[in-house]
C-alpha positions in Angstrom: -5.9 -15.0 18.7 -2.3 -14.0 18.2 -2.0 -10.2 19.1 0.5 -8.0 20.4 0.3 -4.1 21.2 3.5 -2.2 21.0 3.9 1.4 21.6 7.1 2.9 20.0 8.5 6.2 21.4 9.6 8.6 18.6 10.2 12.1 17.7 7.1 13.9 16.9 5.6 15.0 13.5 2.5 17.0 13.4 -0.2 15.4 11.4 -0.6 18.2 9.0 3.1 18.8 8.7 5.1 18.9 5.6 8.3 18.7 7.7 11.5 17.1 6.3 13.8 17.3 9.2 15.6 14.0 8.8 18.4 13.7 6.3 18.1 10.8 4.1 21.2 8.7 3.8 21.0 6.7 0.5 21.7 2.9 1.0 24.0 1.0 -1.2 21.2 -0.4 -3.4 20.4 -0.3 -7.1 17.3 1.9 -7.9 15.1 2.2 -11.2 11.7 3.1 -12.5 9.9 1.3 -15.1 6.5 0.6 -16.9 4.6 -2.5 -17.2 1.4 -3.3 -19.2 -2.0 -3.1 -17.5 -5.5 -3.4 -18.8 -5.6 0.5 -19.1 -2.3 1.1 -20.6 0.7 1.0 -18.2 1.6 0.7 -14.6 4.5 2.8 -13.2 6.9 1.2 -10.7 9.5 2.4 -8.4 12.1 -0.2 -7.4 15.1 -0.6 -5.3 17.1 -4.0 -5.0 20.5 -5.0 -3.6 23.5 -3.4 -5.4 24.5 -6.5 -7.1 21.3 -6.4 -9.0 20.0 -9.8 -7.5 16.5 -10.2 -5.8 18.3 -10.8 -2.5 17.6 -13.5 0.0 14.2 -12.4 1.4 10.7 -12.0 0.0 10.2 -8.8 -2.1 8.1 -6.0 -0.4 5.5 -4.2 -2.6 4.2 -0.8 -1.3 0.9 0.9 -2.1 0.4 4.5 -1.5 -2.7 6.6 -0.3 -4.9 8.5 -2.8 -4.4 10.8 -4.3 -0.8 10.4 -4.3 1.9 8.1 -5.9 4.5 5.6 -5.3 7.1 8.4 -4.9 6.0 8.6 -1.3 8.0 5.5 -0.7 11.2 6.4 -2.8 13.4 7.5 0.3 12.0 4.4 2.2 12.7 1.7 -0.4 16.5 1.6 -0.1 16.3 0.9 3.7 14.6 -2.4 3.0 16.4 -3.2 -0.3 19.6 -4.3 1.0 18.6 -8.0 1.0 15.4 -8.0 -1.0 13.6 -6.2 -3.8 11.4 -3.4 -2.6 9.0 -1.7 -4.9 6.2 0.8 -5.0 3.5 0.7 -7.6 1.6 3.8 -8.8 -2.1 2.9 -8.4 -3.9 2.9 -11.8 -4.9 6.5 -12.6 -2.4 8.0 -10.1 1.3 9.2 -10.4 2.5 7.9 -13.8 0.2 4.9 -14.2 -2.8 4.8 -16.5 -6.2 4.2 -15.1 -9.7 3.1 -16.0 -11.9 5.6 -17.9 -15.0 4.8 -16.0 -15.7 3.9 -12.3 -12.9 2.1 -10.5 -12.9 -0.7 -8.1 -10.4 -2.2 -5.6 -11.0 -5.4 -7.3 -10.1 -4.2 -10.5 -6.9 -2.4 -9.2 -5.9 -5.8 -7.5 -6.4 -7.8 -10.7 -4.1 -5.4 -12.6 -1.5 -5.4 -10.0 -1.5 -9.1 -9.4 -1.0 -9.7 -13.2 1.9 -7.3 -13.2 3.6 -9.1 -10.2 3.0 -12.4 -11.9 4.7 -11.2 -15.0 7.8 -10.2 -12.9 7.9 -13.8 -11.8 6.8 -13.2 -8.2 3.6 -15.2 -8.5 5.2 -18.7 -8.4 8.2 -20.7 -8.9 11.6 -19.3 -8.4 10.4 -15.8 -7.6 8.5 -16.9 -4.6 5.8 -14.9 -2.6 5.8 -11.2 -1.7 5.2 -9.1 1.4 2.7 -6.1 0.9 2.3 -2.8 2.7 -0.4 -0.3 2.0 -1.2 3.2 3.4 -4.8 4.3 3.7 -6.4 3.5 0.4 -3.4 1.5 -0.5 -4.1 -0.7 2.7 -7.4 -1.7 1.1 -5.6 -2.7 -2.1 -3.0 -4.6 -0.1 -5.7 -6.4 2.0 -7.8 -7.5 -1.0 -4.5 -8.6 -2.8 -3.8 -10.8 0.1 -7.4 -12.3 0.1 -7.6 -12.7 -3.7 -4.1 -14.1 -4.2 -3.1 -16.0 -0.8 -0.5 -17.9 -3.0 1.2 -14.5 -3.8 1.3 -12.8 -0.4 3.3 -13.9 2.7 3.0 -11.0 5.1 0.6 -8.1 5.2 1.3 -4.5 6.8 -1.8 -2.2 7.1 -0.6 1.4 7.8 -3.4 3.7 9.0 -6.1 1.4 7.5 -9.5 2.5 7.9 -11.8 -0.3 8.7 -15.3 1.4 8.3 -18.8 0.1 9.0 -21.3 0.1 6.1 -22.9 3.3 7.4 -19.6 5.1 7.7 -18.7 4.1 4.2 -21.9 5.2 2.7 -21.8 8.6 4.5 -18.1 9.1 3.4 -18.9 8.0 -0.2 -21.8 10.3 -0.5 -20.0 13.3 1.2 -17.2 13.0 -1.3 -19.4 12.6 -4.4 -21.4 15.8 -3.2 -18.1 17.8 -2.5 -16.8 16.9 -6.0 -19.9 17.9 -7.7 -20.2 21.3 -5.8 -16.5 21.9 -6.4 -16.7 21.7 -10.2 -20.3 23.2 -10.4 -19.3 26.3 -8.3 -15.5 26.7 -9.0 -14.8 24.9 -12.3 -11.2 25.2 -13.0 -10.9 27.6 -10.1 -10.7 24.6 -7.9 -7.1 24.1 -8.6 -6.2 27.7 -7.6 -8.5 27.3 -4.4 -6.8 24.1 -3.3 -3.2 25.6 -3.9 -4.1 28.7 -1.9 -5.3 26.5 1.1 -2.1 24.5 1.0 0.1 27.6 1.0 -2.0 29.1 3.8 -1.6 26.0 6.0 2.3 26.0 5.6 4.3 26.7 8.9 7.6 28.2 9.2 9.3 24.8 9.5 7.3 23.1 6.7 8.9 22.0 3.5 7.7 23.9 0.5 9.0 21.2 -1.8 6.8 18.5 -0.1 3.8 20.9 -0.1 4.0 21.4 -3.9 4.5 17.7 -4.4 1.4 16.9 -2.4 -0.5 19.6 -4.6 0.6 18.3 -7.9 -0.1 14.7 -7.0 -3.6 15.8 -6.0 -4.5 17.7 -9.1 -2.7 15.6 -11.7 -5.6 13.2 -12.0 -7.9 16.0 -12.7 -11.6 15.4 -11.8 -10.8 11.8 -11.2 -8.5 12.4 -8.2 -10.9 10.9 -5.8 -11.6 7.8 -7.8 -9.5 5.5 -5.7 -11.0 6.8 -2.5 -14.5 6.4 -3.8 -13.5 2.8 -4.7 -12.2 2.2 -1.2 -15.5 3.6 0.3 -17.5 1.0 -1.9 -15.2 -1.8 -0.7 -16.5 -3.8 2.5 -13.2 -4.1 4.3 -15.2 -4.8 7.6 -16.7 -7.9 6.0 -13.7 -8.9 3.9 -10.7 -8.5 6.1 -11.7 -10.9 9.0 -11.1 -13.6 6.3 -7.4 -12.6 6.0 -5.4 -15.4 7.8 -2.0 -14.1 6.9 0.4 -12.7 9.4 -0.7 -9.0 9.7 0.7 -5.7 11.2 -1.7 -2.9 11.8 0.4 0.3 12.0 -1.4 3.1 13.7 0.1 6.6 12.9 -1.2 9.6 15.1 -4.6 10.4 16.0 -6.2 10.4 12.5 -9.0 7.7 12.1 -7.9 6.2 15.3 -11.2 4.5 15.9 -11.3 3.0 12.4 -7.8 2.0 12.5 -8.1 0.3 15.9 -11.3 -1.7 14.7 -8.8 -3.9 12.6 -7.7 -5.4 15.8 -11.4 -6.6 16.4 -11.9 -8.2 13.1 -8.5 -9.7 12.1 -7.5 -12.9 13.8 -3.8 -12.7 13.3 -3.2 -9.0 13.7 -0.2 -7.5 15.6 -0.7 -3.8 16.5 2.2 -1.2 16.5 1.1 2.4 17.6 3.1 5.4 16.8 1.2 8.1 18.3 3.7 10.9 17.6 4.3 10.0 14.0 2.8 11.2 10.8 1.7 9.1 7.8 4.3 11.1 5.7 7.1 9.4 7.7 7.8 7.1 4.8 9.2 10.1 3.0 10.3 12.3 5.7 11.8 9.8 8.3 12.4 6.6 6.6 15.4 5.7 8.8 12.9 5.7 11.9 10.2 3.6 10.3 12.4 0.9 8.5 13.3 -0.9 11.7 9.6 -1.3 12.7 8.7 -2.8 9.3 11.8 -5.0 9.2 11.1 -6.4 12.7 7.7 -7.6 11.4 8.9 -8.9 8.1 12.0 -10.7 9.2 
């Protein structure tokens, strides 16, 4: 079993922080946003690539965000990787600016739509070559299943804060989420939106960014009652059974104390996993401290 454990020292970010202390220096790359067809309408994509407009010399990197959220999380991070490759972040169907399914969602359905989009961009075969994939939380489940279902498409896999839960843990979390959703809408109705905003504002500290806090609020409530659809899909997905079948080189990135036991479980079930622990860093670092994270990601991909 090919495993390494690395602990990288870094400046701290509290897990609940909306801090944006690091100034983002834009790299010399070309950036754009665009839409692609999907089974439910359109998928929204954030992209960065070398300044000359080429695909660069290295495999593209495709990033998947947590839910509820959007690919906007990765916008400050993408230019740091895009100097010699295409780097993109896709809004999960039903989140950000992507259209989603009307009924119950599944990880498999998300993956099918995303793989079709990547194929249409020329990354599935031929000259476009394979891609590397990175996912955070729910996005890591999507990235893992994409690797399993399309091994020809994916070269390397990065699982950031990926919760590998047992069947009992998934059932408990799923049922708790459903019960909470039902209670929110039954007891509060539209007042749920006000209640959530008040809780976010109350939690803000003197050094926290109001802009990032408001962005988090908007992305949470934008999908309406479907805002937990992706998380529920992840809870129905048996990662603990599926992920041991992944044979691609895989990086497990542990960020802070959240879900520590479930994240570390990935090392027990995945045969080619490398572990990097960032105990003092927050999962928002893709947005707040991209310059700090980029060398870690590059080191694994390159």
